[in-house]
C-alpha positions as CSV (number, residue, x, y, z in Angstrom):
1,M,41.9,68.3,54.8
2,L,43.6,71.1,56.6
3,P,47.2,70.5,57.8
4,A,47.6,70.1,61.5
5,P,48.7,73.4,63.2
6,R,52.4,73.4,64.2
7,A,53.2,73.5,67.9
8,M,54.3,77.0,68.9
9,A,57.7,77.1,70.7
10,P,57.3,78.3,74.3
11,P,58.3,82.0,74.6
12,T,61.8,82.4,75.9
13,E,62.6,85.0,78.6
14,A,64.8,87.7,77.4
15,A,68.3,87.2,78.8
16,T,69.0,89.7,81.6
17,P,72.2,91.6,80.7
18,S,74.8,91.0,83.3
19,P,75.9,94.2,85.1
20,T,79.0,95.8,83.8
21,P,81.8,95.2,86.3
22,A,83.2,98.3,87.9
23,P,86.7,99.2,86.8
24,P,89.4,98.4,89.2
25,A,90.1,101.2,91.7
26,K,92.9,103.6,90.8
27,I,93.7,104.1,94.5
28,E,93.0,101.7,97.4
29,V,93.7,102.7,101.0
30,S,93.5,99.9,103.6
31,G,93.8,100.1,107.3
32,M,95.7,103.4,107.2
33,N,96.9,104.9,110.5
34,F,99.0,108.1,110.2
35,Y,101.2,109.5,113.0
36,Y,103.1,112.7,113.6
37,G,105.5,111.4,116.3
38,N,103.2,109.7,118.9
39,H,100.2,111.6,117.8
40,R,97.8,109.6,115.6
41,V,96.2,111.9,113.0
42,L,94.3,109.4,110.9
43,E,92.7,106.2,112.2
44,R,91.9,103.0,110.3
45,I,91.1,104.7,106.9
46,N,89.7,102.3,104.3
47,V,88.6,103.9,101.0
48,S,89.1,103.5,97.3
49,F,89.0,105.9,94.4
50,Q,87.8,105.1,90.9
51,P,89.6,106.4,87.8
52,N,88.4,109.5,86.1
53,E,86.2,110.7,88.9
54,V,86.4,113.7,91.2
55,T,86.3,113.0,94.9
56,A,85.9,115.8,97.4
57,L,87.2,115.4,100.9
58,I,85.2,117.5,103.4
59,G,85.2,118.0,107.1
60,P,86.0,120.7,109.7
61,S,89.5,122.1,110.1
62,G,92.0,119.8,111.7
63,C,90.1,116.6,110.9
64,G,93.0,115.1,108.8
65,K,91.8,115.9,105.2
66,S,95.0,117.5,104.0
67,T,97.2,115.0,105.8
68,F,95.3,112.2,104.1
69,L,95.7,114.0,100.7
70,R,99.4,114.4,101.1
71,S,99.8,110.8,102.1
72,L,98.7,109.8,98.6
73,N,101.9,111.0,97.0
74,R,104.1,110.8,100.1
75,M,104.5,114.6,100.6
76,N,104.3,113.9,104.3
77,D,107.7,112.1,104.1
78,I,109.4,115.5,104.5
79,V,107.8,116.0,108.0
80,P,110.1,114.7,110.8
81,G,108.4,111.9,112.8
82,A,105.7,111.2,110.2
83,R,104.9,107.6,109.6
84,V,102.2,105.4,108.0
85,E,100.7,102.1,108.9
86,G,98.5,100.1,106.6
87,S,98.7,100.3,102.8
88,V,98.1,102.8,100.0
89,R,98.0,101.1,96.6
90,I,97.9,102.8,93.2
91,D,97.1,100.5,90.4
92,G,97.7,97.6,92.8
93,R,101.2,98.7,93.9
94,D,101.9,99.8,97.5
95,I,103.4,103.3,97.2
96,Y,105.1,102.9,100.7
97,A,107.0,99.8,99.6
98,P,110.8,100.3,99.9
99,S,111.3,99.8,96.2
100,V,109.1,102.8,95.2
101,D,110.8,105.7,93.5
102,V,109.3,108.7,95.3
103,V,110.3,111.1,92.6
104,D,108.5,109.1,90.0
105,L,105.5,108.7,92.3
106,R,105.2,112.4,92.7
107,R,105.3,112.8,88.9
108,R,102.5,110.3,88.5
109,V,100.5,111.9,91.4
110,G,100.6,115.7,90.9
111,M,99.8,118.2,93.6
112,V,98.2,121.7,93.5
113,F,98.3,123.6,96.8
114,Q,96.0,126.0,98.5
115,K,98.1,129.0,97.8
116,S,99.4,129.3,94.3
117,N,103.2,128.9,94.3
118,P,104.6,129.9,90.9
119,F,108.4,129.9,90.6
120,P,110.0,133.4,90.2
121,K,110.5,132.6,86.5
122,S,108.7,133.2,83.3
123,I,105.4,131.6,82.5
124,F,107.1,129.4,80.0
125,E,109.8,128.2,82.4
126,N,107.3,127.5,85.1
127,V,105.5,124.9,82.9
128,A,108.8,123.7,81.3
129,Y,110.5,123.1,84.7
130,G,109.2,119.6,85.3
131,L,109.7,118.6,81.7
132,R,113.4,119.7,81.9
133,I,114.3,118.0,85.2
134,N,112.6,114.8,84.2
135,R,114.1,115.0,80.7
136,M,110.8,114.4,79.1
137,T,111.4,116.2,75.8
138,R,114.0,115.6,73.1
139,S,114.0,119.0,71.4
140,R,113.1,122.6,71.9
141,E,110.2,122.2,69.5
142,E,108.8,119.3,71.6
143,L,109.3,121.3,74.8
144,R,107.4,124.3,73.3
145,A,104.6,122.0,72.1
146,R,104.3,120.4,75.6
147,V,104.2,123.7,77.3
148,E,101.5,125.0,75.0
149,A,99.4,121.8,75.4
150,S,99.6,122.1,79.2
151,L,98.6,125.7,79.2
152,K,95.7,124.9,77.0
153,A,94.7,122.0,79.3
154,A,94.7,124.4,82.2
155,A,92.5,126.9,80.2
156,L,95.2,129.5,80.4
157,W,96.8,129.6,76.9
158,E,94.7,132.3,75.3
159,E,95.4,134.6,78.2
160,V,99.2,134.3,78.2
161,E,100.2,133.1,74.7
162,D,101.6,136.6,73.8
163,R,103.6,136.9,77.1
164,L,105.1,133.5,77.8
165,H,108.5,135.0,78.7
166,S,107.0,137.5,81.2
167,S,107.2,136.8,84.9
168,A,104.6,134.4,86.3
169,L,104.4,136.6,89.4
170,A,102.7,139.3,87.3
171,L,99.6,137.1,86.7
172,S,96.5,137.4,88.8
173,G,95.8,135.0,91.6
174,G,93.4,132.9,89.6
175,Q,95.8,132.8,86.6
176,Q,98.7,131.8,88.9
177,Q,96.6,128.9,90.3
178,R,95.8,127.7,86.7
179,L,99.5,128.1,85.9
180,C,100.4,125.8,88.8
181,I,97.8,123.3,87.5
182,A,99.4,123.5,84.0
183,R,102.8,122.9,85.7
184,A,101.4,119.8,87.4
185,L,99.8,118.5,84.1
186,A,102.9,119.0,82.0
187,V,104.7,115.9,83.4
188,E,101.7,113.7,82.5
189,P,100.4,112.6,85.9
190,E,97.6,110.0,86.3
191,I,96.2,111.5,89.5
192,V,95.9,115.2,90.5
193,L,95.6,116.1,94.2
194,M,94.2,119.6,95.0
195,D,94.3,121.1,98.5
196,E,91.6,123.8,98.5
197,P,92.8,125.2,95.2
198,A,90.2,128.0,95.1
199,S,89.9,129.0,98.7
200,A,92.0,132.2,98.2
201,L,90.3,133.2,94.9
202,D,87.5,135.5,94.0
203,P,84.2,134.0,92.8
204,I,85.0,134.4,89.1
205,A,88.4,132.8,89.4
206,T,86.8,130.1,91.6
207,Q,84.3,129.3,88.9
208,R,87.1,129.0,86.3
209,I,88.9,126.5,88.5
210,E,85.7,124.5,89.1
211,E,85.0,124.4,85.3
212,L,88.6,123.3,84.7
213,I,88.3,120.4,87.3
214,Y,85.1,119.2,85.6
215,Q,86.9,119.2,82.2
216,L,90.0,117.5,83.5
217,K,88.3,114.4,85.0
218,S,88.0,112.8,81.6
219,R,91.8,112.4,81.6
220,Y,92.7,112.3,85.3
221,T,91.6,110.9,88.7
222,I,91.1,114.0,90.9
223,I,90.9,114.3,94.6
224,I,90.1,117.7,96.1
225,V,90.0,119.0,99.7
226,T,87.5,121.7,100.2
227,H,85.7,123.5,103.1
228,N,83.0,124.7,100.7
229,M,80.0,122.4,100.7
230,Q,78.5,124.0,97.6
231,Q,81.8,123.5,95.8
232,A,81.9,119.9,96.8
233,A,78.4,119.4,95.5
234,R,79.2,121.2,92.2
235,V,82.5,119.5,91.2
236,S,82.6,116.0,92.7
237,D,81.2,112.6,91.8
238,V,82.1,111.2,95.2
239,T,82.4,112.9,98.6
240,A,84.2,111.6,101.7
241,F,83.5,113.1,105.1
242,F,86.3,113.2,107.7
243,W,85.8,113.8,111.4
244,L,88.5,113.7,114.1
245,G,90.9,111.7,111.9
246,K,88.3,109.1,110.9
247,L,86.5,108.6,107.7
248,V,82.8,108.7,108.7
249,E,81.2,108.2,105.3
250,C,82.1,108.1,101.6
251,G,79.6,107.8,98.8
252,R,78.1,109.4,95.7
253,T,77.9,113.1,96.2
254,N,74.2,113.5,95.4
255,K,73.3,110.8,97.9
256,L,75.7,111.9,100.6
257,F,74.3,115.4,100.5
258,T,70.6,114.4,100.3
259,A,70.4,111.1,102.2
260,P,73.5,110.5,104.2
261,A,73.8,107.2,106.0
262,E,75.4,108.7,109.1
263,K,73.8,111.2,111.5
264,L,77.1,112.9,112.0
265,T,77.4,113.5,108.2
266,E,73.9,114.9,108.1
267,D,74.7,117.3,110.9
268,Y,77.8,118.5,109.1
269,V,76.4,119.0,105.6
270,T,73.3,120.8,107.0
271,G,75.5,123.2,108.9
272,R,74.7,122.1,112.5
273,F,78.4,122.2,113.2
274,G,81.7,122.8,111.4
């Protein structure tokens, strides 16, 4: 007599893996209004930036992109009559709180300007400057190592290693801009702001800067202002479109350029105005 067949257990559905939660935002801007005197330049800006991504800020001249960028490390504080409403939080802390050390904030949030601005010093001293004033090294050997590491991070070391004590002003425009990036990186920021860093450069130097931005995002959160739509498409993960002081749209770059949610964004990225 054959044994009775054993009952088969009902098939179980494969457990659906839960989605990986997004990391907390590096920067969160809520309800920001920005004024120069009585003139409101930015209106009700709400946006967040994720760590280790490149965000491009685009929009026509005068729409508030650079003002917004400078508000992220309080560079606008030096402008008489400038004031901010709302909050800007980095790692959950409001950078406009009275207790914030602005010098330390600007070390954590580095800035690279449109026009390269090397100091009239040697290449070495340009990079060492921030390390010296912040007393971030304990010996000359450590200082030299940090300068070398920063120049390598800015893809400049091989071009200048045999002339570190020559004037930085003798470098080409593209090299000067990479030197300014090295100077910003030397003090170990967490965020790097770039205000049209390649607008004054030739195409080859521009390509070097774009390649550098792509490499640096593994270590830094980067926000770049650019007027160049192609550049924004090449270097950024996220794009934010500003218009007349308002943030019209912010989203993944490939989607914003191919299927924007707002008609105004579509008109701008397709060249109908701007």
